[in-house]
C-alpha positions in Angstrom: 126.1 -28.8 -107.7 123.8 -25.8 -108.0 120.9 -28.0 -108.7 121.7 -30.1 -105.5 121.8 -26.9 -103.5 118.3 -26.0 -104.7 116.8 -29.1 -103.1 117.6 -28.2 -99.4 116.7 -24.6 -100.2 113.2 -25.7 -101.4 112.7 -27.8 -98.3 113.7 -25.0 -96.0 111.4 -22.6 -97.9 108.5 -25.0 -97.6 109.1 -25.6 -93.9 109.2 -21.8 -93.3 106.0 -21.3 -95.2 104.3 -24.1 -93.3 105.5 -22.6 -90.0 104.3 -19.2 -91.0 100.8 -20.4 -91.8 98.6 -19.9 -88.7 96.3 -22.9 -88.5 94.7 -22.3 -85.1 92.5 -19.4 -83.8 90.7 -18.5 -80.6 88.0 -15.8 -80.3 85.5 -14.2 -78.1 82.2 -12.8 -79.1 79.3 -10.9 -77.5 76.0 -9.7 -79.0 72.2 -10.2 -79.1 69.9 -13.3 -78.8 66.7 -13.8 -80.7 64.3 -16.5 -79.4 60.7 -16.9 -78.4 61.4 -18.5 -75.0 60.1 -15.6 -72.9 57.1 -15.2 -75.2 56.1 -18.8 -74.8 56.5 -18.5 -71.1 54.3 -15.4 -71.0 51.6 -17.1 -73.3 51.5 -20.0 -70.9 50.9 -17.7 -67.9 48.1 -15.9 -69.8 46.5 -19.2 -70.7 46.6 -20.3 -67.1 45.0 -17.0 -65.8 48.3 -15.7 -64.3 48.3 -12.6 -66.5 46.1 -10.2 -64.6 46.2 -6.5 -64.0 47.4 -5.2 -60.7 46.7 -1.7 -59.3 49.2 -0.3 -56.9 47.8 2.5 -54.6 49.7 5.8 -54.2 51.8 6.3 -51.1 53.3 9.2 -49.1 56.9 8.7 -47.9 58.6 12.1 -47.6 57.5 12.5 -51.3 54.3 11.5 -53.1 54.5 8.3 -55.2 51.6 8.0 -57.5 49.9 4.7 -57.9 50.4 2.7 -61.1 48.7 -0.1 -63.0 50.8 -3.0 -64.2 49.6 -5.5 -66.8 51.1 -8.9 -66.2 52.9 -10.9 -67.5 56.1 -8.8 -67.6 59.1 -10.0 -69.5 62.7 -9.0 -69.2 65.5 -10.3 -71.3 68.9 -9.7 -69.7 71.4 -8.0 -71.9 75.1 -8.9 -71.8 74.2 -12.6 -71.4 75.3 -13.7 -74.9 79.1 -14.4 -74.7 81.0 -17.2 -76.4 84.5 -18.5 -76.6 85.6 -20.4 -79.7 88.7 -22.4 -80.8 89.2 -23.5 -84.4 91.8 -25.3 -86.5 92.3 -25.5 -90.3 92.5 -29.2 -91.1 92.8 -29.3 -94.9 92.1 -27.2 -97.9 89.3 -24.8 -97.0 87.9 -26.9 -94.2 88.2 -26.1 -90.5 86.9 -27.7 -87.4 85.6 -25.4 -84.6 84.3 -25.7 -81.1 82.7 -23.2 -78.7 80.9 -22.7 -75.5 79.3 -19.8 -73.5 76.2 -18.2 -72.2 73.5 -17.7 -74.7 70.3 -16.4 -73.1 68.8 -15.3 -69.8 65.4 -13.9 -69.0 62.7 -13.6 -66.4 58.9 -13.6 -66.8 56.7 -12.4 -64.0 53.0 -13.2 -63.7 50.1 -12.3 -61.3 46.8 -14.0 -60.4 44.5 -11.4 -58.9 41.2 -12.6 -57.4 40.2 -9.1 -56.3 41.2 -9.5 -52.6 44.6 -11.2 -52.9 47.3 -11.7 -55.5 49.6 -14.6 -56.2 52.8 -13.6 -58.0 55.1 -15.9 -59.9 58.6 -15.5 -61.3 59.9 -17.7 -64.1 63.7 -17.5 -64.8 65.4 -19.1 -67.7 69.2 -19.4 -68.3 70.8 -21.2 -71.3 74.4 -22.0 -72.2 75.6 -23.7 -75.4 78.4 -26.1 -76.3 78.9 -27.0 -80.0 81.3 -28.4 -82.6 81.1 -27.6 -86.3 82.8 -28.3 -89.6 83.5 -24.9 -91.3 83.8 -24.3 -95.1 85.9 -21.2 -95.8 86.1 -19.0 -98.8 89.3 -18.3 -100.8 90.2 -15.2 -98.7 89.5 -17.2 -95.5 87.6 -14.2 -94.2 84.2 -15.9 -94.3 82.8 -19.3 -93.6 79.7 -21.4 -93.1 79.4 -24.4 -90.8 77.2 -27.2 -89.5 77.5 -29.5 -86.5 76.1 -30.9 -83.2 75.1 -28.6 -80.4 74.0 -29.1 -76.8 72.0 -26.4 -74.9 72.3 -26.5 -71.1 69.1 -24.9 -69.8 68.0 -24.1 -66.3 64.4 -23.1 -65.6 63.3 -22.0 -62.2 59.7 -21.2 -61.0 59.5 -19.1 -57.8 56.9 -17.2 -55.8 57.8 -13.6 -56.4 57.0 -11.9 -53.0 58.6 -14.4 -50.6 61.1 -15.8 -53.1 60.0 -19.4 -52.4 61.3 -21.8 -55.0 58.4 -23.8 -56.5 60.6 -25.9 -58.7 63.9 -25.8 -60.5 65.1 -28.1 -63.2 68.2 -28.4 -65.5 67.9 -29.7 -69.0 70.4 -31.1 -71.6 68.9 -30.4 -75.0 70.8 -31.9 -78.1 70.4 -30.5 -81.6 72.1 -28.9 -84.6 73.8 -25.6 -85.1 74.1 -23.7 -88.3 76.8 -21.1 -88.1 78.7 -18.5 -90.2 80.9 -15.5 -90.0 82.3 -12.7 -92.0 85.6 -11.0 -90.8 85.7 -7.4 -92.0 89.2 -7.3 -90.5 91.3 -10.2 -91.4 95.0 -9.7 -90.5 97.7 -12.3 -90.3 97.6 -12.5 -86.5 94.2 -11.3 -85.6 90.6 -10.7 -86.9 87.3 -9.1 -86.1 83.9 -9.7 -87.7 80.2 -10.6 -87.4 78.9 -14.0 -86.5 75.5 -15.7 -86.7 74.6 -18.9 -84.9 71.3 -20.7 -85.3 70.7 -23.5 -82.8 67.8 -25.9 -83.2 67.4 -28.3 -80.2 64.8 -30.5 -78.6 62.5 -28.3 -76.5 62.5 -28.3 -72.7 59.3 -29.5 -71.1 58.5 -27.5 -68.0 56.6 -29.0 -65.1 53.3 -27.9 -63.5 53.4 -25.8 -60.4 50.9 -24.4 -57.8 51.0 -21.4 -55.5 49.0 -21.2 -52.3 48.3 -17.6 -51.1 49.8 -16.9 -47.6 46.8 -14.9 -46.5 44.0 -16.9 -48.0 44.9 -20.6 -48.1 41.9 -21.4 -50.2 43.3 -19.2 -53.0 45.5 -21.6 -55.1 47.1 -20.7 -58.5 48.1 -23.6 -60.8 50.0 -23.6 -64.1 50.4 -26.3 -66.7 53.5 -27.7 -68.4 54.9 -26.0 -71.5 57.6 -26.7 -74.2 60.1 -24.0 -74.7 63.5 -23.2 -76.1 63.9 -25.2 -79.3 65.2 -22.3 -81.6 67.8 -19.8 -80.6 69.5 -17.4 -83.0 72.4 -15.1 -82.0 74.3 -12.3 -83.7 77.6 -11.4 -82.2 80.6 -9.2 -82.7 83.6 -11.5 -82.7 87.3 -10.9 -82.3 90.3 -13.2 -82.0 93.9 -14.1 -82.7 95.6 -16.6 -85.0 98.5 -18.8 -84.0 
């Protein structure tokens, strides 16, 4: 009789253990992005002669504002534009499947073509978001993992005239590729976790189109830029935190 009682006790114990195991998790991460997108944009402007020096005269307006010299192109990578949401589920053994999406990168590059009398200014803005899925292989403690899977970068590149804010061209790109990802959770509690995350995305590059700018004062002064390939490699490092359920 006692042996028969052990059977339902064992099943109840296994059921409770299975219920207690938290197979799902969601997380949010933010951090830094490393890529050469803005550098390639700047190199293209220099190659096309849109990387000149501009001298601004001093002015008086209640106070004295000294003149300044600016060497173009100028690049600015926007901080706070690397945010990603993730959902994962343990499927068997040490293997999990995970998906994520979010903003990855945002930058502006400004160029100037100075002919001595007039100046044509251009502003190149780039925004990239990422969607991915990956198989993850966890360690025994389940506080670290590496993964691999498909990724799609959604990029939007806009060229505009900087003074009058006239859009010269704007195009969206869907760039497929692979993502190599991994994490280490330095806090790994039963219900929540926090750690460092690294994501390396390699996609097909975006090929930008040519554009021209006609000076508003001197119509014979026209600036032209050729096409360029940008955005094939993006690496991000984020601080990640989430819950298990």
